[in-house]
N, CA, C and O atoms as a Tinker XYZ file with bonds, in Angstrom:
   264  protein
     1  N      1.181000   -1.494000   -0.297000    73     2
     2  CA     0.228000    0.163000   -0.455000    64     1     3
     3  C      0.654000    0.929000   -0.048000    63     2     4     5
     4  O      0.979000    0.860000    1.138000    81     3
     5  N      0.950000    2.370000   -0.977000    73     3     6
     6  CA     1.358000    3.568000   -0.862000    64     5     7
     7  C      0.220000    4.218000   -0.524000    63     6     8     9
     8  O     -0.762000    4.163000   -1.265000    81     7
     9  N      0.212000    4.969000    0.727000    73     7    10
    10  CA    -0.707000    6.017000    0.694000    64     9    11
    11  C     -0.310000    7.623000    0.011000    63    10    12    13
    12  O     -1.018000    8.264000    0.788000    81    11
    13  N      0.159000    8.419000   -0.656000    73    11    14
    14  CA     1.228000    9.163000   -1.272000    64    13    15
    15  C      0.671000    8.198000   -2.590000    63    14    16    17
    16  O     -0.417000    8.641000   -2.958000    81    15
    17  N      0.974000    7.364000   -3.161000    73    15    18
    18  CA     0.046000    7.039000   -4.880000    64    17    19
    19  C     -1.353000    7.677000   -4.546000    63    18    20    21
    20  O     -1.689000    8.638000   -5.239000    81    19
    21  N     -2.341000    7.171000   -3.395000    73    19    22
    22  CA    -3.965000    6.898000   -2.910000    64    21    23
    23  C     -4.123000    8.895000   -3.406000    63    22    24    25
    24  O     -4.608000    9.307000   -4.460000    81    23
    25  N     -3.710000    9.522000   -2.588000    73    23    26
    26  CA    -3.623000   11.044000   -2.275000    64    25    27
    27  C     -3.542000   11.467000   -3.560000    63    26    28    29
    28  O     -4.252000   12.383000   -3.977000    81    27
    29  N     -2.344000   10.601000   -4.573000    73    27    30
    30  CA    -2.321000   11.957000   -6.266000    64    29    31
    31  C     -2.782000   11.270000   -6.658000    63    30    32    33
    32  O     -2.810000   11.662000   -7.825000    81    31
    33  N     -3.390000   10.162000   -6.640000    73    31    34
    34  CA    -5.067000    9.719000   -7.541000    64    33    35
    35  C     -5.362000   10.034000   -6.890000    63    34    36    37
    36  O     -4.396000   10.772000   -6.695000    81    35
    37  N     -6.205000   10.319000   -5.837000    73    35    38
    38  CA    -7.630000   10.047000   -5.093000    64    37    39
    39  C     -7.903000   11.776000   -6.089000    63    38    40    41
    40  O     -8.742000   11.996000   -6.963000    81    39
    41  N     -6.616000   12.939000   -5.392000    73    39    42
    42  CA    -6.483000   14.676000   -6.005000    64    41    43
    43  C     -7.001000   14.990000   -7.778000    63    42    44    45
    44  O     -7.639000   15.839000   -8.400000    81    43
    45  N     -6.197000   13.601000   -8.072000    73    43    46
    46  CA    -6.995000   13.615000   -9.648000    64    45    47
    47  C     -7.490000   13.645000  -10.281000    63    46    48    49
    48  O     -7.434000   14.270000  -11.341000    81    47
    49  N     -8.624000   12.544000   -9.621000    73    47    50
    50  CA    -9.855000   12.361000   -9.799000    64    49    51
    51  C    -10.673000   12.729000   -9.417000    63    50    52    53
    52  O    -11.803000   12.454000   -9.823000    81    51
    53  N    -10.211000   14.045000   -7.815000    73    51    54
    54  CA   -11.507000   15.061000   -8.148000    64    53    55
    55  C    -10.852000   15.773000   -8.505000    63    54    56    57
    56  O    -10.315000   16.213000   -7.489000    81    55
    57  N    -10.358000   16.395000   -9.546000    73    55    58
    58  CA    -9.903000   17.777000   -9.536000    64    57    59
    59  C     -9.121000   18.466000   -9.090000    63    58    60    61
    60  O     -8.953000   19.633000   -9.445000    81    59
    61  N     -8.403000   17.803000   -8.106000    73    59    62
    62  CA    -8.311000   19.261000   -7.066000    64    61    63
    63  C     -6.323000   18.616000   -7.502000    63    62    64    65
    64  O     -5.942000   17.727000   -8.264000    81    63
    65  N     -5.564000   19.538000   -6.630000    73    63    66
    66  CA    -3.701000   19.746000   -5.580000    64    65    67
    67  C     -3.327000   20.058000   -5.221000    63    66    68    69
    68  O     -3.892000   21.146000   -5.320000    81    67
    69  N     -2.397000   20.264000   -4.488000    73    67    70
    70  CA    -2.031000   19.986000   -2.774000    64    69    71
    71  C     -2.714000   20.705000   -2.240000    63    70    72    73
    72  O     -3.334000   20.256000   -1.277000    81    71
    73  N     -2.960000   22.547000   -2.735000    73    71    74
    74  CA    -2.910000   23.446000   -2.286000    64    73    75
    75  C     -4.599000   23.634000   -1.876000    63    74    76    77
    76  O     -5.068000   24.101000   -0.838000    81    75
    77  N     -5.282000   23.119000   -3.028000    73    75    78
    78  CA    -6.653000   23.363000   -2.532000    64    77    79
    79  C     -7.292000   22.131000   -1.656000    63    78    80    81
    80  O     -8.344000   22.225000   -1.023000    81    79
    81  N     -6.113000   20.451000   -1.765000    73    79    82
    82  CA    -6.231000   19.916000   -0.092000    64    81    83
    83  C     -6.815000   20.066000    1.366000    63    82    84    85
    84  O     -7.700000   19.694000    2.136000    81    83
    85  N     -5.098000   21.310000    1.122000    73    83    86
    86  CA    -3.934000   21.817000    1.815000    64    85    87
    87  C     -5.191000   23.024000    2.773000    63    86    88    89
    88  O     -4.983000   23.392000    3.929000    81    87
    89  N     -6.177000   23.358000    2.108000    73    87    90
    90  CA    -6.884000   24.716000    2.154000    64    89    91
    91  C     -8.125000   23.261000    2.737000    63    90    92    93
    92  O     -8.509000   23.543000    3.872000    81    91
    93  N     -8.607000   22.229000    2.355000    73    91    94
    94  CA    -9.951000   21.636000    2.888000    64    93    95
    95  C     -9.722000   20.765000    4.182000    63    94    96    97
    96  O    -10.595000   20.112000    4.753000    81    95
    97  N     -8.233000   20.882000    4.589000    73    95    98
    98  CA    -8.137000   20.057000    5.546000    64    97    99
    99  C     -7.322000   20.646000    6.159000    63    98   100   101
   100  O     -6.348000   20.079000    6.654000    81    99
   101  N     -7.628000   22.372000    6.294000    73    99   102
   102  CA    -7.261000   22.686000    7.382000    64   101   103
   103  C     -5.389000   22.857000    7.320000    63   102   104   105
   104  O     -4.915000   23.079000    8.434000    81   103
   105  N     -4.844000   22.814000    6.714000    73   103   106
   106  CA    -3.330000   22.138000    7.420000    64   105   107
   107  C     -2.668000   22.900000    5.948000    63   106   108   109
   108  O     -3.317000   22.864000    4.902000    81   107
   109  N     -1.279000   23.594000    6.030000    73   107   110
   110  CA    -0.308000   24.482000    5.040000    64   109   111
   111  C     -0.124000   22.837000    3.913000    63   110   112   113
   112  O     -0.456000   21.671000    4.124000    81   111
   113  N      0.447000   23.415000    2.915000    73   111   114
   114  CA     0.296000   22.487000    1.498000    64   113   115
   115  C      2.206000   21.920000    1.975000    63   114   116   117
   116  O      2.656000   21.050000    1.229000    81   115
   117  N      2.814000   22.237000    2.706000    73   115   118
   118  CA     3.550000   21.917000    3.119000    64   117   119
   119  C      3.287000   20.268000    3.608000    63   118   120   121
   120  O      3.907000   19.233000    3.361000    81   119
   121  N      2.425000   20.474000    4.179000    73   119   122
   122  CA     2.123000   18.878000    4.867000    64   121   123
   123  C      1.320000   18.165000    4.230000    63   122   124   125
   124  O      1.072000   17.002000    4.548000    81   123
   125  N      0.759000   18.822000    3.156000    73   123   126
   126  CA    -0.151000   17.646000    2.009000    64   125   127
   127  C      0.970000   17.412000    2.032000    63   126   128   129
   128  O      1.262000   16.698000    2.991000    81   127
   129  N      2.514000   17.918000    0.854000    73   127   130
   130  CA     3.694000   18.110000    0.281000    64   129   131
   131  C      3.974000   16.447000    1.277000    63   130   132   133
   132  O      4.078000   15.325000    0.781000    81   131
   133  N      4.029000   16.792000    2.651000    73   131   134
   134  CA     5.431000   15.828000    3.374000    64   133   135
   135  C      4.172000   13.843000    3.825000    63   134   136   137
   136  O      4.584000   12.934000    4.545000    81   135
   137  N      2.879000   13.859000    3.145000    73   135   138
   138  CA     2.240000   13.089000    3.142000    64   137   139
   139  C      2.172000   12.728000    2.209000    63   138   140   141
   140  O      2.253000   11.503000    2.121000    81   139
   141  N      2.041000   13.275000    1.324000    73   139   142
   142  CA     2.444000   12.386000   -0.816000    64   141   143
   143  C      3.577000   11.654000   -0.198000    63   142   144   145
   144  O      3.360000   10.461000   -0.409000    81   143
   145  N      4.750000   11.807000    0.504000    73   143   146
   146  CA     5.865000   11.516000    0.499000    64   145   147
   147  C      6.694000   10.743000    1.179000    63   146   148   149
   148  O      7.773000   10.238000    0.869000    81   147
   149  N      5.724000   10.697000    2.654000    73   147   150
   150  CA     5.949000   10.250000    4.195000    64   149   151
   151  C      5.782000    8.585000    3.681000    63   150   152   153
   152  O      4.889000    8.210000    2.921000    81   151
   153  N      6.704000    7.809000    4.193000    73   151   154
   154  CA     6.085000    5.992000    4.958000    64   153   155
   155  C      4.513000    5.864000    5.079000    63   154   156   157
   156  O      3.491000    5.772000    4.399000    81   155
   157  N      5.029000    5.922000    6.531000    73   155   158
   158  CA     3.619000    5.758000    7.603000    64   157   159
   159  C      2.795000    6.612000    7.445000    63   158   160   161
   160  O      3.569000    7.511000    7.115000    81   159
   161  N      1.355000    7.285000    7.399000    73   159   162
   162  CA     0.424000    8.201000    8.365000    64   161   163
   163  C     -0.465000    7.295000    9.122000    63   162   164   165
   164  O     -0.707000    6.105000    8.920000    81   163
   165  N     -0.935000    8.161000   10.105000    73   163   166
   166  CA    -1.604000    6.939000   11.237000    64   165   167
   167  C     -2.797000    7.613000   10.971000    63   166   168   169
   168  O     -3.003000    8.685000   10.402000    81   167
   169  N     -3.532000    6.815000   11.472000    73   167   170
   170  CA    -5.906000    5.989000   10.977000    64   169   171
   171  C     -6.397000    7.429000   10.266000    63   170   172   173
   172  O     -6.999000    7.770000    9.248000    81   171
   173  N     -5.663000    8.168000   11.622000    73   171   174
   174  CA    -6.732000    9.577000   12.241000    64   173   175
   175  C     -6.471000   10.486000   10.783000    63   174   176   177
   176  O     -7.440000   10.984000   10.211000    81   175
   177  N     -4.944000   10.664000   10.196000    73   175   178
   178  CA    -4.723000   11.133000    9.051000    64   177   179
   179  C     -5.890000   10.584000    7.703000    63   178   180   181
   180  O     -6.870000   11.086000    7.152000    81   179
   181  N     -5.231000    9.463000    7.602000    73   179   182
   182  CA    -5.697000    9.447000    6.181000    64   181   183
   183  C     -7.726000    8.864000    6.212000    63   182   184   185
   184  O     -8.446000    8.614000    5.245000    81   183
   185  N     -8.055000    8.832000    7.665000    73   183   186
   186  CA    -9.499000    9.168000    7.923000    64   185   187
   187  C     -9.812000   10.915000    7.062000    63   186   188   189
   188  O    -10.582000   11.333000    6.197000    81   187
   189  N     -9.004000   11.341000    7.689000    73   187   190
   190  CA    -9.648000   12.591000    7.445000    64   189   191
   191  C     -9.431000   13.010000    5.818000    63   190   192   193
   192  O    -10.106000   13.764000    5.117000    81   191
   193  N     -8.448000   12.371000    5.558000    73   191   194
   194  CA    -7.715000   12.487000    3.704000    64   193   195
   195  C     -9.339000   11.916000    3.390000    63   194   196   197
   196  O    -10.029000   12.853000    2.988000    81   195
   197  N    -10.167000   10.505000    3.484000    73   195   198
   198  CA   -10.487000   10.500000    2.788000    64   197   199
   199  C    -11.864000   10.890000    3.271000    63   198   200   201
   200  O    -12.764000   10.674000    2.460000    81   199
   201  N    -12.296000   11.553000    4.721000    73   199   202
   202  CA   -12.945000   12.204000    3.790000    64   201   203
   203  C    -13.450000   13.789000    3.291000    63   202   204   205
   204  O    -14.454000   14.083000    2.643000    81   203
   205  N    -12.491000   14.592000    3.780000    73   203   206
   206  CA   -12.704000   15.501000    2.272000    64   205   207
   207  C    -12.299000   15.478000    1.223000    63   206   208   209
   208  O    -12.212000   16.451000    0.475000    81   207
   209  N    -11.706000   13.405000    0.784000    73   207   210
   210  CA   -12.133000   13.940000   -0.998000    64   209   211
   211  C    -13.453000   12.977000   -0.742000    63   210   212   213
   212  O    -13.907000   12.482000   -1.773000    81   211
   213  N    -14.135000   12.642000    0.500000    73   211   214
   214  CA   -15.474000   12.009000    0.249000    64   213   215
   215  C    -15.668000   10.824000   -0.357000    63   214   216   217
   216  O    -16.462000   10.542000   -1.255000    81   215
   217  N    -14.401000    9.738000    0.545000    73   215   218
   218  CA   -14.532000    8.433000   -0.455000    64   217   219
   219  C    -14.620000    7.485000    1.134000    63   218   220   221
   220  O    -14.540000    7.759000    2.332000    81   219
   221  N    -14.818000    6.319000    0.335000    73   219   222
   222  CA   -14.269000    5.703000    2.060000    64   221   223
   223  C    -12.647000    5.034000    2.145000    63   222   224   225
   224  O    -11.922000    4.615000    1.243000    81   223
   225  N    -12.373000    5.156000    4.003000    73   223   226
   226  CA   -10.868000    4.526000    3.241000    64   225   227
   227  C    -10.581000    3.335000    2.982000    63   226   228   229
   228  O     -9.417000    3.140000    2.632000    81   227
   229  N    -11.316000    2.396000    3.043000    73   227   230
   230  CA   -10.743000    1.290000    1.750000    64   229   231
   231  C    -10.788000    2.122000    0.721000    63   230   232   233
   232  O     -9.726000    2.745000    0.689000    81   231
   233  N    -11.605000    2.482000   -0.263000    73   231   234
   234  CA   -11.334000    2.338000   -0.918000    64   233   235
   235  C    -10.279000    4.138000   -1.657000    63   234   236   237
   236  O    -10.351000    4.694000   -2.753000    81   235
   237  N     -9.545000    4.430000   -0.547000    73   235   238
   238  CA    -9.527000    6.069000   -0.671000    64   237   239
   239  C     -7.542000    4.271000   -0.605000    63   238   240   241
   240  O     -6.463000    4.323000   -1.197000    81   239
   241  N     -7.739000    3.875000   -0.260000    73   239   242
   242  CA    -6.616000    3.006000    0.487000    64   241   243
   243  C     -5.946000    1.977000   -0.710000    63   242   244   245
   244  O     -4.758000    1.680000   -0.829000    81   243
   245  N     -6.995000    1.572000   -1.480000    73   243   246
   246  CA    -7.464000    0.685000   -2.513000    64   245   247
   247  C     -6.371000    1.660000   -3.949000    63   246   248   249
   248  O     -5.429000    1.122000   -4.531000    81   247
   249  N     -6.619000    2.412000   -4.086000    73   247   250
   250  CA    -6.208000    3.465000   -4.807000    64   249   251
   251  C     -4.644000    3.206000   -4.620000    63   250   252   253
   252  O     -3.982000    2.853000   -5.596000    81   251
   253  N     -4.036000    3.386000   -3.333000    73   251   254
   254  CA    -2.406000    3.181000   -3.897000    64   253   255
   255  C     -2.417000    1.745000   -3.701000    63   254   256   257
   256  O     -1.446000    1.587000   -2.961000    81   255
   257  N     -2.988000    0.449000   -3.937000    73   255   258
   258  CA    -1.383000   -0.577000   -3.645000    64   257   259
   259  C     -1.699000   -0.919000   -5.143000    63   258   260   261
   260  O     -2.478000   -0.198000   -5.765000    81   259
   261  N     -1.200000   -1.837000   -5.641000    73   259   262
   262  CA     0.230000   -1.705000   -7.015000    64   261   263
   263  C      0.099000   -3.096000   -6.975000    63   262   264
   264  O      0.801000   -3.803000   -7.698000    81   263
């Protein structure tokens, strides 16, 4: 599972850029960039990403499967 890939694919599906995702999450654009490049992300953050992207957690995570 590659959460960074999940984020990139989900943003592309929603025609969203990192700045817009950051705004919707209430975080900085740098934080989103760090998430994309992070090896591990906590379940709370994954849940928040899923909510903002209007997806089930399982569907969001499936986007990053190899």
